[in-house]
NUFI-806596 format. One record per residue (C-alpha): residue number from 0; residue in three letters; chain; x, z, y. Coordinates in steps of 0.25 Angstrom, whole numbers. Layout:
<recs>
- NUM/ALA/A/X/Z/Y;
...
</recs>
This chain:
<recs>
- 0/MET/A/-211/-128/92;
- 1/LYS/A/-198/-136/96;
- 2/LYS/A/-195/-126/106;
- 3/SER/A/-196/-115/95;
- 4/LEU/A/-187/-123/86;
- 5/LEU/A/-177/-125/97;
- 6/ILE/A/-176/-110/99;
- 7/VAL/A/-175/-107/84;
- 8/VAL/A/-164/-118/83;
- 9/SER/A/-157/-112/96;
- 10/LEU/A/-157/-98/90;
- 11/VAL/A/-151/-103/77;
- 12/ILE/A/-140/-110/84;
- 13/PHE/A/-137/-98/93;
- 14/VAL/A/-136/-89/80;
- 15/PHE/A/-127/-99/73;
- 16/ILE/A/-118/-100/85;
- 17/SER/A/-118/-85/87;
- 18/SER/A/-115/-82/72;
- 19/MET/A/-104/-93/72;
- 20/ALA/A/-98/-87/85;
- 21/GLY/A/-98/-73/78;
- 22/ALA/A/-91/-79/66;
- 23/GLN/A/-80/-84/74;
- 24/THR/A/-71/-72/77;
- 25/LYS/A/-66/-72/91;
- 26/GLU/A/-55/-61/91;
- 27/VAL/A/-44/-55/83;
- 28/VAL/A/-42/-40/84;
- 29/ILE/A/-28/-35/83;
- 30/VAL/A/-23/-20/82;
- 31/THR/A/-8/-21/86;
- 32/SER/A/3/-11/91;
- 33/PHE/A/10/-22/98;
- 34/PRO/A/13/-22/113;
- 35/LYS/A/4/-30/123;
- 36/GLU/A/15/-40/126;
- 37/LEU/A/15/-44/111;
- 38/PHE/A/0/-44/108;
- 39/GLU/A/-4/-50/121;
- 40/ALA/A/5/-62/118;
- 41/TYR/A/-1/-65/105;
- 42/LYS/A/-15/-62/110;
- 43/LYS/A/-14/-73/121;
- 44/ALA/A/-7/-83/112;
- 45/PHE/A/-17/-81/100;
- 46/GLU/A/-29/-82/109;
- 47/VAL/A/-24/-95/115;
- 48/LYS/A/-21/-101/101;
- 49/TYR/A/-35/-96/96;
- 50/PRO/A/-45/-98/108;
- 51/GLY/A/-57/-89/107;
- 52/VAL/A/-50/-78/98;
- 53/LYS/A/-47/-65/106;
- 54/VAL/A/-36/-56/101;
- 55/VAL/A/-40/-42/103;
- 56/ILE/A/-29/-32/103;
- 57/GLN/A/-30/-17/99;
- 58/GLN/A/-17/-11/102;
- 59/LYS/A/-13/1/94;
- 60/PRO/A/-1/8/89;
- 61/THR/A/2/3/75;
- 62/THR/A/-2/17/69;
- 63/GLN/A/-15/17/76;
- 64/GLY/A/-18/3/73;
- 65/VAL/A/-16/6/58;
- 66/THR/A/-25/18/60;
- 67/TYR/A/-36/9/67;
- 68/ILE/A/-36/-1/56;
- 69/ARG/A/-38/10/46;
- 70/GLU/A/-49/16/53;
- 71/THR/A/-57/3/55;
- 72/ALA/A/-54/-2/41;
- 73/ALA/A/-69/-1/38;
- 74/LYS/A/-73/-10/49;
- 75/PRO/A/-60/-17/55;
- 76/ASP/A/-61/-22/69;
- 77/THR/A/-47/-27/70;
- 78/ASP/A/-41/-39/64;
- 79/LEU/A/-26/-37/64;
- 80/MET/A/-15/-27/64;
- 81/TRP/A/-3/-31/72;
- 82/ALA/A/9/-22/73;
- 83/SER/A/24/-20/70;
- 84/ALA/A/25/-9/60;
- 85/VAL/A/24/-15/46;
- 86/ASP/A/21/-2/39;
- 87/ALA/A/8/-1/47;
- 88/PHE/A/4/-14/40;
- 89/GLN/A/8/-9/27;
- 90/VAL/A/-1/3/29;
- 91/LEU/A/-13/-6/33;
- 92/LYS/A/-10/-14/20;
- 93/THR/A/-10/-2/11;
- 94/ASP/A/-23/2/17;
- 95/LYS/A/-29/-11/14;
- 96/LEU/A/-32/-14/29;
- 97/LEU/A/-26/-27/30;
- 98/ALA/A/-31/-41/26;
- 99/LYS/A/-22/-50/17;
- 100/TYR/A/-19/-64/24;
- 101/ASP/A/-11/-76/19;
- 102/LEU/A/-3/-83/29;
- 103/THR/A/-3/-98/30;
- 104/LYS/A/9/-105/23;
- 105/GLU/A/13/-111/36;
- 106/ILE/A/15/-97/43;
- 107/ALA/A/21/-90/30;
- 108/SER/A/31/-101/28;
- 109/ARG/A/38/-98/41;
- 110/ILE/A/40/-83/39;
- 111/PRO/A/50/-77/29;
- 112/PRO/A/44/-67/19;
- 113/LYS/A/54/-56/24;
- 114/VAL/A/63/-52/35;
- 115/GLY/A/75/-45/28;
- 116/ALA/A/69/-38/17;
- 117/PHE/A/55/-35/24;
- 118/PRO/A/43/-44/22;
- 119/VAL/A/38/-51/34;
- 120/HIS/A/24/-51/29;
- 121/ASP/A/16/-41/20;
- 122/PRO/A/19/-48/6;
- 123/ASP/A/4/-46/3;
- 124/GLY/A/-1/-53/16;
- 125/PHE/A/-7/-41/23;
- 126/PHE/A/1/-41/35;
- 127/PHE/A/11/-51/42;
- 128/GLY/A/24/-49/50;
- 129/PHE/A/23/-57/63;
- 130/ALA/A/36/-52/69;
- 131/LEU/A/48/-44/65;
- 132/SER/A/53/-31/71;
- 133/GLY/A/65/-22/70;
- 134/TYR/A/66/-8/75;
- 135/GLY/A/77/-2/84;
- 136/MET/A/81/3/97;
- 137/MET/A/80/-3/112;
- 138/TRP/A/87/3/123;
- 139/ASN/A/88/2/138;
- 140/LYS/A/102/-2/142;
- 141/PRO/A/103/4/156;
- 142/TYR/A/97/17/151;
- 143/LEU/A/108/18/140;
- 144/GLN/A/119/15/150;
- 145/THR/A/114/25/160;
- 146/HIS/A/114/36/149;
- 147/LYS/A/127/31/143;
- 148/VAL/A/120/29/129;
- 149/LYS/A/124/19/119;
- 150/PRO/A/113/9/113;
- 151/PRO/A/109/13/99;
- 152/LYS/A/111/4/87;
- 153/GLU/A/106/12/75;
- 154/TRP/A/94/22/73;
- 155/THR/A/105/33/70;
- 156/ASP/A/111/31/84;
- 157/LEU/A/98/37/90;
- 158/VAL/A/102/51/86;
- 159/ASP/A/114/52/94;
- 160/PRO/A/113/62/105;
- 161/SER/A/117/52/116;
- 162/TYR/A/102/47/114;
- 163/PHE/A/96/60/117;
- 164/GLY/A/84/58/126;
- 165/HIS/A/86/42/126;
- 166/LEU/A/77/38/114;
- 167/SER/A/63/34/114;
- 168/ILE/A/53/30/102;
- 169/SER/A/38/29/101;
- 170/ALA/A/30/38/91;
- 171/PRO/A/28/31/78;
- 172/SER/A/14/36/77;
- 173/ARG/A/11/28/89;
- 174/SER/A/20/16/86;
- 175/GLY/A/21/8/73;
- 176/THR/A/34/2/77;
- 177/THR/A/40/16/79;
- 178/HIS/A/34/20/66;
- 179/LEU/A/41/9/59;
- 180/THR/A/54/13/66;
- 181/VAL/A/53/27/62;
- 182/GLU/A/50/23/47;
- 183/SER/A/62/13/47;
- 184/ILE/A/71/25/51;
- 185/LEU/A/65/33/40;
- 186/GLN/A/67/22/30;
- 187/ALA/A/81/19/35;
- 188/TYR/A/87/33/35;
- 189/GLY/A/78/40/25;
- 190/TRP/A/66/50/28;
- 191/ASP/A/75/62/31;
- 192/LYS/A/86/55/38;
- 193/GLY/A/77/46/45;
- 194/TRP/A/69/57/51;
- 195/ALA/A/81/65/55;
- 196/LEU/A/85/52/62;
- 197/LEU/A/72/51/69;
- 198/LEU/A/72/66/73;
- 199/ASN/A/86/65/79;
- 200/MET/A/81/52/86;
- 201/GLY/A/69/59/91;
- 202/GLY/A/77/70/97;
- 203/ASN/A/84/59/106;
- 204/MET/A/70/53/110;
- 205/ALA/A/66/54/125;
- 206/VAL/A/52/50/120;
- 207/VAL/A/43/46/109;
- 208/THR/A/33/37/115;
- 209/GLU/A/18/35/111;
- 210/ARG/A/19/20/110;
- 211/SER/A/30/11/105;
- 212/PHE/A/30/3/119;
- 213/GLY/A/34/16/126;
- 214/VAL/A/48/15/120;
- 215/PRO/A/52/1/125;
- 216/GLU/A/46/3/138;
- 217/GLY/A/54/15/140;
- 218/VAL/A/67/9/136;
- 219/ASN/A/64/-4/144;
- 220/ASN/A/62/4/157;
- 221/GLY/A/74/14/154;
- 222/GLN/A/65/26/152;
- 223/TYR/A/71/28/138;
- 224/GLY/A/85/23/133;
- 225/ILE/A/82/19/119;
- 226/GLY/A/69/16/112;
- 227/ILE/A/66/15/97;
- 228/VAL/A/58/2/96;
- 229/ILE/A/54/-10/88;
- 230/ASP/A/63/-22/92;
- 231/PHE/A/53/-30/100;
- 232/PHE/A/52/-19/110;
- 233/GLY/A/67/-21/112;
- 234/LEU/A/67/-36/111;
- 235/SER/A/56/-39/121;
- 236/ALA/A/62/-29/131;
- 237/ILE/A/75/-36/130;
- 238/ALA/A/68/-50/132;
- 239/SER/A/60/-44/144;
- 240/GLY/A/73/-40/151;
- 241/PHE/A/73/-25/150;
- 242/PRO/A/87/-19/149;
- 243/VAL/A/86/-15/135;
- 244/ASP/A/92/-18/121;
- 245/PHE/A/88/-16/107;
- 246/ALA/A/95/-14/93;
- 247/TYR/A/90/-14/79;
- 248/PRO/A/97/-3/71;
- 249/SER/A/103/-7/57;
- 250/LEU/A/92/0/50;
- 251/THR/A/79/-5/55;
- 252/PRO/A/68/-14/49;
- 253/ILE/A/65/-28/53;
- 254/VAL/A/50/-28/49;
- 255/PRO/A/38/-37/53;
- 256/ALA/A/28/-34/64;
- 257/ASN/A/15/-37/57;
- 258/VAL/A/0/-42/58;
- 259/GLY/A/-10/-39/48;
- 260/ILE/A/-25/-43/47;
- 261/VAL/A/-35/-31/46;
- 262/LYS/A/-43/-32/34;
- 263/GLY/A/-58/-34/37;
- 264/GLY/A/-55/-37/52;
- 265/PRO/A/-66/-44/60;
- 266/ASN/A/-58/-57/63;
- 267/PRO/A/-50/-61/51;
- 268/GLU/A/-48/-76/54;
- 269/ASN/A/-42/-73/68;
- 270/ALA/A/-33/-62/62;
- 271/LYS/A/-27/-72/53;
- 272/ARG/A/-25/-82/65;
- 273/PHE/A/-18/-71/72;
- 274/VAL/A/-9/-68/60;
- 275/ASN/A/-6/-83/59;
- 276/TYR/A/-3/-84/74;
- 277/LEU/A/7/-72/74;
- 278/LEU/A/15/-79/63;
- 279/SER/A/14/-93/69;
- 280/GLU/A/26/-99/76;
- 281/GLU/A/18/-98/89;
- 282/GLY/A/15/-83/87;
- 283/GLN/A/29/-80/82;
- 284/MET/A/35/-86/94;
- 285/LEU/A/28/-76/103;
- 286/LEU/A/37/-65/97;
- 287/PHE/A/49/-71/105;
- 288/LYS/A/41/-68/119;
- 289/PRO/A/50/-58/127;
- 290/GLU/A/38/-48/128;
- 291/ILE/A/36/-48/112;
- 292/GLY/A/51/-49/107;
- 293/ARG/A/47/-50/92;
- 294/LEU/A/54/-56/80;
- 295/PRO/A/46/-68/73;
- 296/VAL/A/44/-69/58;
- 297/ILE/A/47/-84/58;
- 298/PRO/A/62/-85/57;
- 299/GLU/A/63/-99/63;
- 300/LEU/A/57/-95/76;
- 301/TYR/A/70/-87/80;
- 302/VAL/A/76/-100/85;
- 303/LYS/A/66/-100/96;
- 304/ALA/A/69/-85/99;
- 305/PRO/A/75/-80/113;
- 306/GLY/A/90/-79/113;
- 307/GLY/A/95/-67/106;
- 308/TYR/A/82/-64/98;
- 309/PRO/A/84/-56/85;
- 310/ASN/A/81/-64/73;
- 311/PRO/A/78/-55/61;
- 312/PHE/A/79/-66/51;
- 313/LYS/A/94/-68/55;
- 314/MET/A/99/-55/60;
- 315/LYS/A/103/-43/52;
- 316/LEU/A/91/-34/56;
- 317/GLY/A/84/-23/48;
- 318/GLY/A/93/-15/40;
- 319/LEU/A/81/-7/34;
- 320/ASP/A/71/-13/24;
- 321/PHE/A/59/-6/29;
- 322/ASN/A/49/-1/18;
- 323/SER/A/35/-3/23;
- 324/GLU/A/29/4/11;
- 325/LEU/A/36/17/13;
- 326/SER/A/33/16/28;
- 327/SER/A/18/14/26;
- 328/LEU/A/18/25/15;
- 329/ARG/A/23/36/26;
- 330/TYR/A/17/28/38;
- 331/SER/A/7/39/41;
- 332/ILE/A/17/51/40;
- 333/VAL/A/29/46/48;
- 334/ASN/A/22/45/61;
- 335/PRO/A/16/59/62;
- 336/LEU/A/29/65/57;
- 337/PHE/A/37/58/68;
- 338/ASP/A/27/63/78;
- 339/GLN/A/27/77/73;
- 340/ILE/A/42/79/73;
- 341/ILE/A/47/69/84;
- 342/THR/A/36/64/93;
- 343/PHE/A/28/77/95;
- 344/ARG/A/41/86/95;
- 345/LEU/A/50/77/103;
- 346/ASN/A/54/87/114;
- 347/GLU/A/58/98/103;
- 348/LEU/A/65/87/95;
- 349/LYS/A/73/83/108;
- 350/GLU/A/76/97/111;
- 351/ALA/A/82/100/98;
- 352/TRP/A/91/87/98;
- 353/GLY/A/95/90/112;
- 354/ALA/A/100/104/108;
- 355/ILE/A/106/98/95;
- 356/TYR/A/114/88/103;
- 357/LYS/A/119/99/113;
- 358/ALA/A/123/108/102;
- 359/GLU/A/131/96/95;
- 360/LYS/A/138/93/108;
- 361/ALA/A/141/108/110;
- 362/ILE/A/147/108/96;
- 363/GLU/A/156/96/99;
- 364/GLU/A/161/103/112;
- 365/GLY/A/163/116/104;
- 366/LYS/A/172/109/94;
- 367/LYS/A/181/103/105;
- 368/LYS/A/183/117/110;
- 369/GLY/A/186/122/96;
- 370/LYS/A/174/131/94;
- 371/ASP/A/168/134/81;
- 372/VAL/A/155/126/81;
- 373/THR/A/152/128/66;
- 374/LYS/A/139/136/68;
- 375/ALA/A/134/127/79;
- 376/ILE/A/136/115/70;
- 377/GLY/A/128/121/59;
- 378/MET/A/117/125/69;
- 379/VAL/A/116/110/75;
- 380/ALA/A/116/105/60;
- 381/GLU/A/104/113/57;
- 382/ALA/A/97/109/71;
- 383/ARG/A/99/95/67;
- 384/SER/A/93/97/53;
- 385/LEU/A/81/103/60;
- 386/ALA/A/79/92/70;
- 387/THR/A/80/81/60;
- 388/LYS/A/71/87/49;
- 389/VAL/A/58/80/45;
- 390/PRO/A/46/89/39;
- 391/VAL/A/42/78/29;
- 392/THR/A/49/74/17;
- 393/GLU/A/51/60/13;
- 394/ALA/A/43/62/0;
- 395/GLN/A/31/67/8;
- 396/ALA/A/32/55/17;
- 397/LYS/A/31/46/5;
- 398/ASP/A/20/54/-1;
- 399/LYS/A/6/47/0;
- 400/GLU/A/-2/60/-1;
- 401/PHE/A/7/66/10;
- 402/ASN/A/5/54/19;
- 403/LYS/A/-10/53/17;
- 404/ALA/A/-12/65/26;
- 405/PHE/A/-6/56/38;
- 406/LEU/A/-15/44/36;
- 407/PRO/A/-22/41/50;
- 408/LYS/A/-36/43/43;
- 409/GLU/A/-32/57/38;
- 410/LYS/A/-33/69/47;
- 411/THR/A/-30/80/37;
- 412/GLU/A/-26/94/39;
- 413/THR/A/-13/91/30;
- 414/ARG/A/-8/81/41;
- 415/ALA/A/-11/91/52;
- 416/LYS/A/-4/102/45;
- 417/LEU/A/8/93/42;
- 418/GLU/A/10/88/56;
- 419/THR/A/9/102/61;
- 420/GLN/A/20/106/51;
- 421/TRP/A/29/95/55;
- 422/ASP/A/27/98/70;
- 423/ALA/A/30/113/68;
- 424/THR/A/42/110/59;
- 425/ALA/A/48/100/70;
- 426/LYS/A/46/109/81;
- 427/ALA/A/52/121/73;
- 428/ASN/A/64/112/69;
- 429/TYR/A/67/107/83;
- 430/SER/A/66/120/89;
- 431/LYS/A/76/126/79;
- 432/ALA/A/85/114/80;
- 433/LYS/A/86/116/95;
- 434/GLU/A/88/131/93;
- 435/LEU/A/99/129/83;
- 436/ALA/A/106/119/92;
- 437/THR/A/105/128/104;
- 438/LYS/A/111/140/96;
- 439/ALA/A/122/130/91;
- 440/MET/A/127/128/105;
- 441/GLU/A/127/143/107;
- 442/ALA/A/135/145/95;
- 443/ILE/A/147/136/100;
</recs>
């Protein structure tokens, strides 16, 4: 009898201990687009601070991360979204896929509500800025010296013929930071002029990479001369000793890189701990590591920054007040549009601009020789118009119904038809532009 009772008691204790062990979550699962150098530093530090809690990383481009969280919304298997592009978090918030969280007073008191005119955190508490970021251009100094090319200062510099074949950018459909850069240019210059600028810049591209990491790596090793990047790629490369430099254009946003708790995630307490750690002084100081090169959201920490480190709370940065609501509204349309008219038609676009530059050079030489270049000028003007034409109006881009066809969960005939039309229009425009530029040279 005593033996039977002992067995029963042992089983009860075993079940109790097992249930308690199951109740104590042992991990925190994070979807992030950040490079390994960043997330590994935080993973290691967090696991030391919270022994027994494992940080599980699911590295995905931001756009794929948003799609994944949408697709698993019925039964979430991730706890946090952690990425740079603020508009992606606005999309998740709108879709009601993030959980609200109130920061502790101690943490909140050290972080100002805004940087410039932009909120550091979501005012409603659904996502939080843990680092600040600007967007600009990095370049390889020996490369530019070899090719006798001046470093750029503004987005508009990048349309100069001297940069033909020397630029690089990643596809915004594969990189949340590039999407935000593209959207920033559209907001800074307006829809039509912004796309005209992007298409002219596209004509100067040596490559459109699949991942954002491919651009800084190519610039660091001298494969590409200039890369359009988020600032931490440039800052970390400089700190690591690469022969590169970086500049913020006057029209660029300074916005937060964010973290948000996934609604219904399996490990909510550990998710909160991770958010708190990111915003603690210990977590913020990691941003100064050379391989990370990010800007903390706690102003007082900049006295501990490496020499020459940019301080967004004191420097005049960010001449653009970024509208995240506008960006999230057309979030699903900008990427496929960029792909159809630039990424997938890059060769044709480059050929068109190469011909335009040659024709313009021939026109200048013709002028010097006293030739009548009136007809040629008209042809080149038409060629430029064709090579900078976007097949979607600003009104369409803002229309919610028009955008619906491009949501990730939608695989509609409308989307396929429109993308086919955009591709055909781009191909025809670039072909005609090249033809006109070639005829312009013959007319001189």
